[in-house]
N, C-alpha and C positions, 0 to 999 in steps of 0.2 A: 778518639774512639771511646762511645759509651759505654755505660755499664755492661747492657745487653748485649752490645758485639763482643764486648771479651769473654761474656760469658758462655756466650754462643761458640765461643772459639775454642774456651778451657772443652765446652762440651765436644767439641768435634776431635781433638786431641783424646781425650776418656776411649770415643766410639776406637780411632785408630790404635790410640795402645790396646784395647782390648781384642780388636783385629788379629793382630800381631803374635800377643799373648797366647790367644787360644788360633790360633794359624788359621783364619779364616782371609778369605783372598780380600785386598784394598778395596776398601768403594763399595763392597757388598752389603753392606749394611747401610740404611737410608735412614737421615733424621728426618723424624717429625716435629717441629717445634708445636706444641700446644700451648694456644694463645687463648683460649677460654680466658675471661672474664678481665683480661687485657684490652686498652684502649688501641685503636687502631697505629695511633703515633707508634707504638713499642712494637708492632709488625713491621713499619718501616723501618726500624731502628735495624732490627734483623733482616730484612731484603738489601739494609746497605753494606751488612754484612754476608749476602749470596744466600741467604737462605728461601726457597721457595716452597716449600711445603708448608703448612699451617692446618692445625687442629683445634675444631672448635664442637662444645658439648651444649650451648643454646641457642636454641633457632634465633629469636629475633637478634640478640645481639649477636648473631654471626652474619645474617643477613644485611647487618647497619655496617659490617666491617665489609663485607664483599662490596658493596656498594661503593664506601667511601676508598678501598684499594681498586676497585674494577680496574684502575689504567695497569696497572702494576702486573698484569697476565698469572695471577698466583695458583696453585693446586690447593683447594678446601677440602679436608678430611674432617667429615662428621665421625664423633668415637662416642658421641652420650648416646643416652636411653632414646629411642625412637615409640614418641606418640603418635597414636594413630591419625592426629588432626593434625600431623607435623608432617606426613611422607610425603607430599605434595611439593612441600619448601624442599627438604632433602633434595628428591630426585631432581627438580630443577635448577640449584642453585650449586649442587656439589662434584666436586670427581670421585671422590670414594666414599665407602661406610663402612666403618670396622664394627660395629656391633650388631648388626642379623641374626637374632634369634628365633623368628618364628618362619613361617610358611608364608603366614599373611601381610608380612612384611614384604617378603618378597614377592609378592601378587603386585602388592599397591604400588612398592616403589618402579616395577617393570611398567607397570599400564600410565602413571604417572610419569617418566624419564620420557621429555619432550624426544622427537625424532631425528631434531637437527641437533641435537647432542651427541657426542658418542656413548655408546653404552657404561652405563654406572659402575663404578670397580667394587666390587666388596668382597667384606670378610663375614666370615661365620663367627661367633664369638663364642669361647666355650670356656663351661663351666667347669674349670680342670681339679676344680676341688670342691669339700662341701659348701662354703660358705653364704650361708642364708642372701646376705642383704646384696650379693651381683647377680647380676643378670649372665647370660647363657643357655646354653644348648648343650646336654651331658652329652659325653662321649660316644654314647652309643644310640644316639640320637641324628647324629650329623651327618650319617653312609643316606639317611632317605631326601636327606633336605640337597644333597649334592645332585641326587638322582633325579629331581626333580626338576632342577639348574638347564637341561634345553628346552623349558616351556616357555623359558622366559630368555628370548634373546636383548631386551634392553640393558640386561646386565649381564656382568663379566665376573663370573669369581676367579678370584686371584690364591683366596687361601684363610688361613685361620688366626685368629684374635682369642688373647685371652688376658685377663687381671685377675692373680693368684692373690689371692693373701698374705700379706705383708711377714716378708720373715727376716730377720739379722743376720744371722750366717752366711755366706757366700753357699754353701752346697745343700741349707737347706731352700735359699733361693731358686738353686738352678735346677729342685727338682721335676714343679710342675712345668716349668720352662720345655724339660725334656721329658715330659709326658705329652706335653703339644706336638713335640716336632717328631715322636714316633706314631703319637695319631694321624699326622699329615704324612709320615711314610707310609701308613697302612691305607690311606686313602688313595694319595696320588697316582695317578695314570699315565698313558704318554699323551693323553687325549686332555686331561686334567691334572696339569703337577703342581696344581699349589705354590708356587715358589714363595708365597709370599708367608711369613710368620709374624704377625705384627704382634710383638712382645716386648716389656721392661721399657721401665721408666725410671727416675732421678734415679733412685734409689739402691736399683737392682739391673739396669744397663749391663754391666760386664759379665751378671750371671746367666741374663738372656743374649746375649753375644755369645757367647760359651757354647749354649746350646741350640742354638742355629737362626735366632732374630736374624732377619732380614730389613725388619723396622722396628726403631724401636722410639716411645713414645714421650718428649723431655718438655716439660712446662718449666718446674721452678723451679730447678737447673740455669735455665737461659732467663726466666723473666723475673725472677725470684716467688715471695709468699702471695696467694690469691686473693681476694677478698671477694668472698662469694655475699655479703650482704643483700647484693642487689638481684640474684639470683632465686628464681624458684623452680 
């Protein structure tokens, strides 16, 4: 067993333990392996251990890996900042986008999603705290974007995502995740249940699961420290 496969199994055990601890239904939390900056061979090792869903942030790097691994039939999630000149590549090559925060992005992704593909699944990224360096829309702006969604049939809104400021203590970690869950509960309807809460990473996945995460985005705990020297 490779180191990546061993670490992947350890992360799965953390998720299972958190589901039990916080009385979540077994298997209710999906693992997204964040493979940005990692080579295709690392992804193949994770696939050999049963992982099928991978998150990427850098378009050209992601397209290279998607091409190399096309034979595996993987599910690809875009989780990085969305640049206007990159929306077509995202719309044509990804299954999910987690980082939507403007109506312009919604319009461009909808118009550029090929009709031969299923609607692109998306999450709205919420700035749940006041950290200036983070992208996202304020909680008060979300309803307007949700109400606009019927105009964009090539997109399928799944839920909300957040990337809160780091915190050391469990209670402090749980607070922004709780706020996102409460926002989702306020906005969800029978026709649009917003079932996805994309929140939680290596250092706070337990806190996220405690507050209702349905998808955790884990990179370092699976693949080890990243090298960003080749990224722009």
